C-alpha positions as CSV (number, residue, x, y, z in Angstrom):
1,X,-64.7,-165.4,-12.4
2,X,-66.8,-162.7,-10.9
3,X,-67.1,-164.6,-7.7
4,X,-63.4,-165.2,-7.6
5,X,-62.8,-161.4,-8.2
6,X,-65.1,-160.7,-5.3
7,X,-63.1,-163.1,-3.1
8,X,-59.7,-161.5,-4.1
9,X,-61.0,-158.0,-3.5
10,X,-62.4,-158.9,-0.1
11,X,-59.1,-160.6,0.8
12,X,-57.1,-157.6,-0.2
13,X,-59.5,-155.2,1.6
14,X,-59.1,-157.0,5.0
15,X,-55.5,-158.3,4.8
16,X,-53.9,-155.1,3.4
17,X,-56.4,-152.3,4.3
18,X,-57.9,-153.5,7.6
19,X,-55.9,-156.1,9.4
20,X,-56.4,-154.1,12.6
21,X,-60.2,-154.5,12.2
22,X,-59.8,-158.3,12.1
23,X,-57.6,-158.2,15.2
24,X,-60.1,-156.0,17.0
25,X,-62.8,-158.5,16.4
26,X,-60.6,-161.4,17.6
27,X,-59.5,-159.9,20.9
28,X,-63.0,-159.5,22.4
29,X,-63.9,-163.2,22.4
30,X,-62.4,-166.2,24.1
31,X,-63.2,-169.3,22.0
32,X,-62.4,-172.5,23.9
33,X,-61.9,-175.8,22.1
34,X,-63.8,-177.9,24.6
35,X,-67.2,-179.6,24.8
36,X,-68.6,-177.4,27.6
37,X,-68.1,-174.2,25.5
38,X,-69.9,-175.9,22.6
39,X,-72.8,-176.9,24.7
40,X,-73.0,-173.4,26.2
41,X,-73.4,-171.9,22.8
42,X,-75.8,-174.6,21.5
43,X,-78.1,-174.0,24.5
44,X,-79.3,-170.8,23.0
45,X,-81.1,-169.9,19.7
46,X,-78.6,-169.2,17.0
47,X,-76.0,-171.2,18.9
48,X,-74.5,-173.1,16.0
49,X,-74.1,-170.0,13.9
50,X,-72.5,-168.2,16.9
51,X,-70.1,-171.1,17.6
52,X,-69.0,-171.4,13.9
53,X,-68.6,-167.6,13.8
54,X,-66.4,-167.6,16.9
55,X,-64.4,-170.5,15.6
56,X,-63.7,-168.5,12.4
57,X,-63.1,-165.3,14.3
58,X,-60.2,-166.8,16.3
59,X,-58.3,-167.0,12.9
60,X,-58.4,-163.2,12.7
61,X,-55.4,-163.3,15.0
62,X,-53.4,-163.6,11.8
63,X,-54.3,-161.2,9.0
64,X,-53.7,-163.8,6.2
65,X,-55.9,-166.4,7.8
66,X,-58.5,-163.8,8.8
67,X,-58.8,-162.3,5.4
68,X,-59.0,-165.7,3.8
69,X,-61.9,-166.6,6.1
70,X,-63.7,-163.4,5.2
71,X,-63.2,-163.9,1.5
72,X,-64.5,-167.5,1.6
73,X,-67.5,-166.4,3.6
74,X,-68.4,-163.6,1.2
75,X,-67.9,-165.8,-1.8
76,X,-70.1,-168.5,-0.3
77,X,-72.9,-166.0,0.5
78,X,-72.9,-164.6,-3.0
79,X,-72.8,-168.1,-4.6
80,X,-75.5,-169.4,-2.3
81,X,-77.7,-166.4,-3.2
82,X,-77.3,-167.3,-6.8
83,X,-78.3,-170.9,-6.2
84,X,-81.4,-169.6,-4.4
85,X,-82.4,-167.4,-7.3
86,X,-81.5,-169.9,-10.0
87,X,-84.5,-171.6,-11.6
88,X,-84.8,-174.1,-14.4
89,X,-83.7,-171.5,-17.0
90,X,-79.9,-171.5,-16.7
91,X,-79.5,-168.9,-19.4
92,X,-81.7,-166.4,-17.5
93,X,-79.8,-167.3,-14.3
94,X,-76.6,-166.1,-15.9
95,X,-78.2,-162.8,-17.0
96,X,-79.2,-161.8,-13.5
97,X,-76.0,-163.2,-11.9
98,X,-74.7,-159.7,-11.0
99,X,-77.7,-159.1,-8.8
100,X,-76.5,-161.9,-6.5
101,X,-73.6,-159.7,-5.4
102,X,-75.8,-157.1,-3.8
103,X,-76.5,-158.9,-0.5
104,X,-72.8,-159.5,-0.1
105,X,-72.1,-155.9,-0.8
106,X,-74.6,-154.7,1.8
107,X,-73.0,-157.1,4.3
108,X,-69.6,-155.8,3.4
109,X,-70.8,-152.3,4.2
110,X,-72.5,-153.5,7.4
111,X,-69.2,-155.1,8.6
112,X,-67.8,-151.6,8.9
113,X,-69.8,-151.5,12.2
114,X,-67.4,-153.3,14.6
115,X,-70.4,-154.2,16.7
116,X,-71.9,-156.4,14.0
117,X,-70.5,-159.9,14.8
118,X,-69.6,-162.6,12.4
119,X,-72.5,-164.7,13.6
120,X,-74.8,-162.6,11.4
121,X,-73.1,-163.5,8.1
122,X,-72.7,-167.1,9.2
123,X,-76.4,-167.3,10.0
124,X,-77.2,-165.7,6.7
125,X,-75.3,-168.4,4.9
126,X,-77.0,-171.1,6.8
127,X,-80.5,-169.7,6.0
128,X,-79.6,-169.2,2.3
129,X,-78.5,-172.9,2.2
130,X,-81.9,-173.9,3.8
131,X,-83.7,-171.8,1.2
132,X,-81.8,-173.6,-1.6
133,X,-82.7,-177.0,-0.1
134,X,-86.4,-176.4,0.1
135,X,-86.9,-174.7,-3.3
136,X,-87.3,-177.7,-5.5
137,X,-89.1,-180.3,-3.3
138,X,-92.7,-181.4,-3.4
139,X,-95.5,-180.3,-1.1
140,X,-95.3,-183.3,1.3
141,X,-91.6,-182.8,2.0
142,X,-92.1,-179.1,2.3
143,X,-94.7,-179.7,5.0
144,X,-92.2,-181.7,6.9
145,X,-89.7,-178.9,6.5
146,X,-92.1,-176.4,7.8
147,X,-93.0,-178.4,10.9
148,X,-89.6,-179.7,11.8
149,X,-87.1,-177.7,9.8
150,X,-88.1,-174.1,10.5
151,X,-88.0,-174.5,14.3
152,X,-84.7,-176.3,14.0
153,X,-83.3,-173.6,11.7
154,X,-84.3,-171.0,14.2
155,X,-82.5,-172.8,17.0
156,X,-79.3,-173.3,14.9
157,X,-79.2,-169.9,13.0
158,X,-81.4,-167.6,15.1
159,X,-84.1,-165.1,13.9
160,X,-82.6,-164.8,10.4
161,X,-84.7,-168.0,9.9
162,X,-87.4,-165.5,9.1
163,X,-85.7,-165.1,5.7
164,X,-86.5,-168.8,5.0
165,X,-90.0,-168.3,6.1
166,X,-90.4,-165.2,3.9
167,X,-89.0,-167.3,1.0
168,X,-91.6,-169.9,1.6
169,X,-94.5,-167.3,1.8
170,X,-93.4,-165.0,-1.1
171,X,-91.0,-166.8,-3.5
172,X,-92.1,-170.4,-3.5
173,X,-95.7,-169.6,-4.6
174,X,-94.3,-167.5,-7.4
175,X,-92.1,-170.4,-8.6
176,X,-94.7,-173.1,-8.3
177,X,-97.9,-171.6,-9.7
178,X,-99.8,-175.0,-9.8
179,X,-99.3,-175.4,-6.0
180,X,-99.3,-171.8,-5.1
181,X,-101.9,-171.9,-2.4
182,X,-100.4,-175.0,-0.9
183,X,-96.9,-173.5,-0.6
184,X,-98.5,-170.2,0.7
185,X,-100.3,-172.2,3.4
186,X,-97.1,-173.9,4.5
187,X,-95.4,-170.5,4.7
188,X,-98.1,-169.2,7.0
189,X,-97.6,-172.3,9.1
190,X,-93.9,-171.6,9.3
191,X,-94.6,-168.1,10.4
192,X,-96.8,-169.3,13.2
193,X,-94.2,-171.9,14.3
194,X,-91.3,-169.5,14.4
195,X,-93.3,-166.9,16.4
196,X,-94.3,-169.7,18.8
197,X,-90.7,-170.7,19.1
198,X,-89.6,-167.2,20.0
199,X,-92.5,-166.9,22.6
200,X,-91.5,-170.1,24.2
201,X,-87.8,-169.2,24.3
202,X,-88.7,-165.8,25.8
203,X,-90.2,-167.6,28.7
204,X,-87.6,-170.3,29.3
205,X,-84.4,-168.5,28.6
206,X,-82.7,-165.7,30.6
207,X,-83.0,-163.3,27.7
208,X,-85.8,-160.8,27.0
209,X,-88.2,-161.6,24.2
210,X,-87.0,-158.6,22.2
211,X,-83.5,-160.1,22.1
212,X,-85.0,-163.3,20.7
213,X,-86.4,-161.3,17.8
214,X,-83.2,-159.5,16.9
215,X,-80.7,-162.3,17.7
216,X,-78.6,-163.1,20.8
217,X,-75.3,-163.3,19.1
218,X,-75.6,-161.1,16.0
219,X,-74.7,-157.8,17.5
220,X,-72.3,-157.0,20.4
221,X,-74.8,-154.5,21.9
222,X,-77.9,-156.5,23.1
223,X,-81.4,-155.5,21.9
224,X,-80.0,-153.8,18.8
225,X,-81.2,-154.2,15.2
226,X,-79.4,-152.0,12.8
227,X,-80.8,-150.8,9.4
228,X,-78.4,-152.9,7.4
229,X,-79.2,-156.0,9.5
230,X,-82.9,-155.6,8.5
231,X,-82.1,-154.5,4.9
232,X,-80.0,-157.6,3.9
233,X,-82.8,-160.2,4.2
234,X,-85.3,-157.8,2.6
235,X,-82.9,-157.3,-0.3
236,X,-82.6,-161.0,-0.7
237,X,-86.4,-161.4,-1.1
238,X,-86.8,-158.3,-3.3
239,X,-84.0,-159.3,-5.6
240,X,-85.4,-162.9,-5.8
241,X,-88.7,-161.4,-7.1
242,X,-86.8,-159.1,-9.5
243,X,-84.8,-162.0,-10.9
244,X,-88.0,-163.6,-12.1
245,X,-89.4,-160.5,-13.9
246,X,-86.4,-158.3,-14.7
247,X,-85.5,-158.0,-18.3
248,X,-82.2,-156.0,-18.4
249,X,-78.9,-156.7,-20.0
250,X,-76.5,-158.3,-17.5
251,X,-73.8,-155.7,-18.0
252,X,-76.2,-153.0,-16.7
253,X,-76.8,-155.1,-13.6
254,X,-73.0,-155.6,-13.2
255,X,-72.5,-151.8,-13.5
256,X,-75.0,-151.2,-10.7
257,X,-73.3,-153.8,-8.5
258,X,-69.9,-152.3,-9.1
259,X,-71.1,-148.7,-8.4
260,X,-72.8,-149.9,-5.2
261,X,-69.6,-151.5,-4.0
262,X,-67.4,-148.6,-4.9
263,X,-69.5,-145.9,-3.2
264,X,-71.3,-147.8,-0.4
265,X,-68.6,-150.0,1.2
266,X,-66.1,-147.3,2.0
267,X,-68.8,-145.2,3.7
268,X,-69.4,-148.0,6.2
269,X,-65.8,-147.7,7.6
270,X,-65.5,-144.5,9.7
271,X,-62.0,-143.2,9.3
272,X,-61.6,-141.8,12.8
273,X,-62.9,-144.9,14.5
274,X,-60.6,-147.2,12.5
275,X,-57.7,-144.9,13.1
276,X,-58.1,-145.6,16.9
277,X,-58.5,-149.3,16.2
278,X,-55.3,-149.3,14.1
279,X,-53.3,-147.5,16.8
280,X,-54.7,-149.9,19.4
281,X,-53.6,-152.9,17.3
282,X,-50.1,-151.4,16.9
283,X,-49.9,-150.8,20.6
284,X,-51.1,-154.3,21.4
285,X,-48.4,-155.8,19.1
286,X,-45.7,-153.4,20.3
287,X,-45.0,-152.0,16.8
288,X,-43.6,-148.7,18.1
289,X,-41.7,-147.7,15.0
290,X,-44.8,-148.3,12.8
291,X,-46.8,-146.1,15.2
292,X,-44.3,-143.3,14.8
293,X,-44.3,-143.7,11.0
294,X,-48.1,-143.6,10.9
295,X,-48.1,-140.4,13.0
296,X,-45.5,-138.9,10.7
297,X,-47.7,-139.5,7.6
298,X,-50.8,-138.0,9.2
299,X,-50.6,-136.3,12.6
300,X,-53.2,-137.9,15.0
301,X,-55.6,-135.6,16.8
302,X,-57.8,-137.9,18.8
303,X,-56.9,-138.5,22.5
304,X,-56.3,-142.2,22.1
305,X,-54.2,-141.9,18.9
306,X,-52.1,-139.1,20.4
307,X,-51.6,-141.2,23.6
308,X,-50.5,-144.1,21.4
309,X,-48.0,-141.9,19.6
310,X,-46.6,-140.5,22.8
311,X,-46.2,-144.0,24.2
312,X,-44.4,-145.2,21.1
313,X,-42.1,-142.2,21.3
314,X,-41.4,-143.0,24.9
315,X,-40.7,-146.7,24.2
316,X,-38.2,-145.6,21.5
317,X,-36.8,-143.0,24.0
318,X,-37.8,-140.1,21.6
319,X,-40.5,-138.4,23.6
320,X,-38.2,-135.7,24.9
321,X,-36.9,-135.1,21.4
322,X,-40.0,-135.2,19.2
323,X,-43.2,-134.8,21.3
324,X,-44.0,-131.4,20.1
325,X,-43.5,-132.3,16.4
326,X,-46.9,-133.9,16.7
327,X,-50.3,-132.5,17.8
328,X,-50.7,-132.6,21.6
329,X,-53.9,-132.7,23.7
330,X,-52.5,-131.7,27.0
331,X,-52.0,-134.4,29.7
332,X,-54.8,-136.4,28.1
333,X,-52.3,-137.1,25.3
334,X,-50.1,-138.9,27.8
335,X,-52.6,-140.9,29.8
336,X,-56.3,-140.6,28.7
337,X,-58.8,-140.4,31.6
338,X,-60.7,-143.5,32.5
339,X,-63.8,-144.3,30.5
340,X,-66.0,-147.4,30.9
341,X,-65.4,-148.4,27.4
342,X,-64.1,-151.8,26.4
343,X,-62.5,-150.5,23.3
344,X,-60.3,-147.8,24.8
345,X,-59.7,-149.0,28.3
346,X,-57.3,-151.7,27.1
347,X,-55.0,-149.1,25.4
348,X,-55.0,-146.9,28.6
349,X,-54.1,-150.0,30.6
350,X,-51.2,-150.7,28.2
351,X,-49.8,-147.3,29.0
352,X,-49.9,-148.1,32.7
353,X,-48.3,-151.5,32.1
354,X,-45.4,-150.0,30.2
355,X,-44.9,-147.4,32.9
356,X,-44.6,-150.1,35.5
357,X,-48.0,-149.7,37.3
358,X,-48.8,-153.4,36.9
359,X,-51.7,-153.5,39.3
360,X,-53.3,-150.5,37.6
361,X,-53.0,-152.2,34.3
362,X,-54.6,-155.3,35.8
363,X,-57.5,-153.3,37.1
364,X,-58.0,-151.7,33.7
365,X,-58.0,-155.2,32.1
366,X,-60.8,-156.2,34.5
367,X,-62.7,-153.1,33.7
368,X,-62.3,-153.6,30.0
369,X,-63.7,-157.1,30.1
370,X,-66.6,-156.1,32.3
371,X,-67.5,-153.3,29.9
372,X,-67.9,-155.7,26.9
373,X,-71.6,-155.1,26.1
374,X,-72.6,-158.8,25.3
375,X,-70.7,-160.1,28.4
376,X,-68.2,-162.1,26.3
377,X,-64.8,-162.8,27.7
378,X,-61.7,-161.3,26.0
379,X,-58.7,-163.4,25.1
380,X,-56.5,-160.3,25.2
381,X,-57.7,-159.5,28.7
382,X,-57.2,-163.0,29.9
383,X,-53.6,-163.0,28.5
384,X,-52.9,-159.7,30.3
385,X,-54.3,-161.0,33.6
386,X,-52.0,-164.0,33.3
387,X,-49.1,-161.7,32.7
388,X,-49.8,-159.3,35.6
389,X,-50.2,-162.2,38.0
390,X,-47.1,-163.8,36.8
391,X,-45.1,-160.6,37.4
392,X,-46.7,-160.2,40.8
393,X,-45.8,-163.7,41.8
394,X,-49.5,-164.8,42.1
395,X,-48.7,-168.1,40.4
396,X,-51.9,-170.0,41.2
397,X,-54.1,-167.1,39.8
398,X,-51.9,-167.0,36.7
399,X,-52.2,-170.7,36.3
400,X,-56.0,-170.4,36.2
401,X,-55.8,-168.0,33.3
402,X,-53.1,-169.9,31.5
403,X,-55.2,-173.1,31.6
404,X,-58.0,-171.2,29.9
405,X,-55.6,-170.1,27.2
406,X,-54.4,-173.7,26.8
407,X,-57.8,-174.5,25.3
408,X,-57.4,-171.9,22.5
409,X,-55.9,-172.5,19.2
410,X,-53.5,-169.5,18.8
411,X,-52.5,-168.9,22.4
412,X,-52.0,-172.5,23.4
413,X,-48.2,-172.6,22.8
414,X,-47.6,-169.3,24.7
415,X,-49.7,-170.5,27.6
416,X,-47.7,-173.7,27.8
417,X,-44.4,-171.8,27.8
418,X,-45.7,-169.5,30.6
419,X,-46.9,-172.6,32.6
420,X,-43.5,-174.0,32.5
421,X,-42.1,-170.7,33.8
422,X,-44.4,-170.5,36.9
423,X,-42.5,-170.6,40.1
424,X,-39.1,-170.4,38.3
425,X,-37.9,-167.0,39.7
426,X,-34.6,-167.0,37.8
427,X,-36.4,-167.7,34.5
428,X,-39.0,-165.0,35.1
429,X,-36.4,-162.4,36.2
430,X,-34.4,-163.0,33.1
431,X,-37.4,-162.6,30.8
432,X,-37.0,-159.4,28.7
433,X,-40.5,-158.1,29.5
434,X,-41.6,-159.7,32.7
435,X,-38.2,-159.5,34.4
436,X,-38.0,-155.8,33.5
437,X,-41.5,-155.1,34.8
438,X,-40.5,-156.7,38.1
439,X,-37.6,-154.3,38.4
440,X,-39.6,-151.1,37.6
441,X,-42.9,-151.8,39.4
442,X,-43.5,-150.2,42.7
443,X,-43.2,-152.6,45.6
444,X,-46.4,-151.4,47.3
445,X,-49.7,-150.8,45.7
446,X,-51.1,-147.3,46.2
447,X,-54.2,-145.3,45.3
448,X,-53.7,-142.2,43.2
449,X,-55.7,-139.5,41.4
450,X,-55.6,-139.2,37.6
451,X,-55.0,-135.4,38.1
452,X,-51.8,-136.1,40.0
453,X,-50.3,-138.9,37.9
454,X,-47.0,-136.9,37.7
455,X,-46.4,-137.7,41.3
456,X,-46.5,-141.4,40.5
457,X,-44.3,-141.0,37.5
458,X,-41.8,-139.4,40.0
459,X,-42.2,-142.4,42.4
460,X,-41.6,-144.8,39.5
461,X,-38.5,-142.9,38.4
462,X,-37.1,-142.6,41.9
463,X,-37.7,-146.3,42.5
464,X,-35.7,-147.2,39.4
465,X,-33.8,-144.7,37.3
466,X,-33.8,-147.3,34.5
467,X,-37.5,-146.6,33.9
468,X,-37.0,-144.3,31.0
469,X,-40.7,-144.3,30.1
470,X,-41.6,-142.9,33.6
471,X,-38.8,-140.4,33.4
472,X,-40.0,-139.1,30.0
473,X,-43.6,-138.9,31.2
474,X,-42.5,-137.1,34.4
475,X,-40.9,-134.3,32.5
476,X,-43.6,-134.1,29.7
477,X,-46.6,-133.9,32.1
478,X,-46.0,-130.4,33.4
479,X,-45.0,-129.1,30.0
480,X,-48.2,-130.4,28.4
481,X,-50.0,-128.9,31.4
482,X,-48.2,-125.5,30.8
483,X,-46.9,-125.7,34.4
484,X,-43.4,-124.3,34.1
485,X,-42.5,-124.0,37.8
486,X,-43.4,-127.7,38.4
487,X,-41.4,-128.6,35.2
488,X,-38.3,-126.9,36.6
489,X,-38.7,-128.8,39.9
490,X,-38.8,-132.1,38.0
491,X,-35.8,-131.1,35.8
492,X,-33.8,-130.7,39.0
493,X,-34.9,-134.2,40.2
494,X,-34.0,-135.9,36.9
495,X,-30.7,-134.0,36.3
496,X,-29.4,-135.2,39.7
497,X,-29.9,-138.8,38.8
498,X,-29.7,-139.2,35.0
499,X,-28.0,-137.8,32.0
500,X,-31.1,-136.7,30.2
501,X,-31.4,-133.4,28.5
502,X,-33.1,-133.7,25.1
503,X,-34.4,-131.0,22.8
504,X,-37.9,-130.4,24.3
505,X,-36.4,-130.3,27.8
506,X,-33.9,-127.6,26.7
507,X,-36.7,-125.6,25.1
508,X,-38.7,-125.8,28.3
509,X,-35.7,-124.7,30.4
510,X,-35.1,-121.8,28.0
511,X,-38.7,-120.7,28.4
512,X,-38.5,-120.9,32.2
513,X,-35.4,-118.7,32.3
514,X,-36.9,-116.4,29.6
515,X,-39.8,-115.6,31.9
516,X,-37.2,-114.4,34.5
517,X,-35.4,-112.5,31.8
518,X,-32.1,-114.3,32.5
519,X,-30.0,-116.7,30.5
520,X,-30.1,-120.4,31.2
521,X,-26.9,-122.2,32.5
522,X,-24.7,-123.4,29.6
523,X,-24.5,-126.9,31.0
524,X,-28.3,-127.3,30.6
525,X,-28.9,-125.5,27.3
526,X,-26.7,-125.1,24.3
527,X,-25.7,-121.7,22.9
528,X,-27.6,-122.5,19.7
529,X,-30.8,-123.2,21.6
530,X,-30.4,-119.9,23.5
531,X,-30.0,-118.0,20.3
532,X,-33.0,-119.7,18.7
533,X,-35.1,-118.8,21.8
534,X,-34.1,-115.1,21.4
535,X,-35.5,-115.2,17.9
536,X,-38.7,-116.7,19.2
537,X,-39.0,-114.0,21.9
538,X,-38.6,-111.4,19.2
539,X,-41.3,-113.0,17.1
540,X,-43.6,-113.2,20.1
541,X,-42.9,-109.6,21.0
542,X,-44.3,-109.5,24.5
543,X,-47.6,-111.2,23.6
544,X,-48.2,-109.5,20.3
545,X,-47.5,-112.4,18.0
546,X,-46.2,-112.0,14.5
547,X,-48.2,-114.9,12.8
548,X,-45.7,-115.2,9.9
549,X,-42.6,-115.4,12.0
550,X,-44.3,-117.6,14.6
551,X,-44.9,-120.3,12.0
552,X,-41.2,-120.9,12.0
553,X,-41.4,-122.1,15.6
554,X,-44.3,-124.5,15.1
555,X,-43.3,-127.9,16.6
556,X,-41.5,-126.4,19.5
557,X,-42.3,-126.3,23.2
558,X,-42.5,-122.5,23.0
559,X,-45.1,-122.5,20.3
560,X,-47.2,-124.9,22.3
561,X,-46.9,-123.0,25.6
562,X,-48.1,-119.6,24.1
563,X,-50.9,-121.1,22.1
564,X,-53.9,-122.2,24.1
565,X,-55.5,-124.1,21.2
């Protein structure tokens, strides 16, 4: 029942609390269901653990399936830990049963680091299973295990095989006092063999020896061994020793495990980092209304989360009405500057894609994939590259990417639908997304500076007045930059071509005319707006702000323009 409760809690944690974290892990790999991919993984130490982990990670595309995989994995690790600790005294095994949850709790805390890949817990489960297999056999069989099994375990699971070696050196002699020195000698032999394996692999494989020690596929950033990655195998060995000598009531051990889970696990999931991951997930899945609802509950203040909120407002044609109801970070809140960061570049590329700068979105997709630290491919990027080439009419290039996606489990059907569409101009032009992108994209590719993006928003709008996102970004850029003269120029351009005069634009016009001490034209600004601006001007009082009165205007363009925060 305790194991089942662990599984249910883990499932709820990932499926309800962190579905975006599951999707984040899934999007930065490209698991292919073919023999070549399997052989590529098996050609490296820890290859089987990595292949199984990537097979499981592809299910993270769906929160229900992904959370189920995580729950089963944590339950198996906890249960296998118990089987390793369990001796001949079944009653005593039940007493220390709560201790067996501690490695799983430490792992749960460690999975808050998005860089820690699923290959690590899979390898941990494989090694625990190996420990359980060797714990009750005789010395002759154990010798065979040491000579053949330990090198094989290293090749299949990676350097976590050291846990099995430590088990042989430390725990087996304690459990078998009559053959203590024999088992200890076999453990020492296993140490020599695994070190020899690492030395040989370091010379034959195109990876540095240091990476052989910490694992090729455990962590997204090469040559990294985090504290929790080292602590988990140590905890397994220490708790195995304690389970033989500890004389404590089981309910005290259960209380310790519960307190550790309650206080340790949440601290592993940084709120700001996972806020960005959540916004990125919602942008990827085009859940614009949910983004706005999330921002309404807690105003975002990070550049990426602000940019996601502004994009969602623009997609819902609300940017001109509601932009200043939320915290703004200048023009970076519209289009964040380029960073060579695989996690944020995709969201910035999504903004360019929705604006109609298809080739720029394609370039950002390439940059995102090249920035992945462990050199994996990204299924999200491959899909975007297939889309951009489909829109641009580069059908043979699109076909190459779609054939890759055909070898996946969850993108296969979409890829087949897109393959059937290749070359069919009428079908592509009638598609709600790709046909629209063809209409709004610029016919010629051009270079531009990130500091003058407003010029390209103008080009996009002049090319196609149906591009509402470009129109909203065009008018919002100078307002967020506090450049009122440029804003008024853009208002004239838009007013001559579209009936667009929302709340924020009227407030900006009022401010521009207020600087000249004249009243704005009635056809541009309502009388009520003019009256409200007069109240604001009185509260501002020529630069001497009345803090109490000014609070009434928070959330307006005027408040933003006079506050340099």
